[in-house]
Residue, then its C-alpha position, 0 to 999 in steps of 0.5 A: m488504469n483499466i487493468i488495475l480495476k480488473k485485476s485489483d486484489t493482484f494489483g492491490a496486493i502487488a502496491s502494498t508489499l512493493c510499498m512495503i519493501h520500497c519503505f525497508v529497503t530505502p534506508f539501506i540503500f541511501l545510506a550505502n549510496t550516498c554516504v559514499v559521496g558525503d551526503c548522507g541526508s539526499s535522496p532523489s526526489w522520484w524515489k521519495n514520491l513513489d510513496y504517493i505512487f503506491l498510494t494511488i494504485s493502491f487507492f484504486a485497487v481497494n476501491s475496485s476490490s472493496k466493491k467486487t467483494s462479496k463479504e462485508f467486512m472486506k470492504t471495512a477491512l480493506w478502507f481501513n488499511w489503506t486509511v491507517l497507511f495513508l494517514l502514516i505515510i502523510n505522517e512520515k513525510l510531514a513529520l507531525t509525531s515520532l512513530p516506529e516504522t513498524f507501524i507501515y510495515v504492519t499496516a503494509i502487510s496488513l492490506a497485501v494479506l487482506h487482498i490476497y485473501n479477498l482474491k482467494y475467498c472473497q470473490c462473487d460467482t454471479d453477477g448479482c451477488c455484489n450488490 
């Protein structure tokens, strides 16, 4: 956990990218794998719960990055994108409304790009700049 807080933008970008890949690859893996067996609707619970693991890692990464960024707009952008991603994943799990998967991809990519941008351009040079 401590390493996530120290390198929050790196872990945030990785978690967001892995989340997007997980969402993109899931239908193909389970369509190919489970339909061979005959049950196209099943997938292991550990695979379904990866979303929550990515959200948890992303939460800590966004929280830490927003505390360390030197740009005020980054705090808002990071939290906005994380909140949208959280709501989209909850919506998908609970099937509240039908939304295209593209929304999750765009939000996950945006969160990864924001972490990379923050890592490259918004880091504090001194201890007092982030107060």
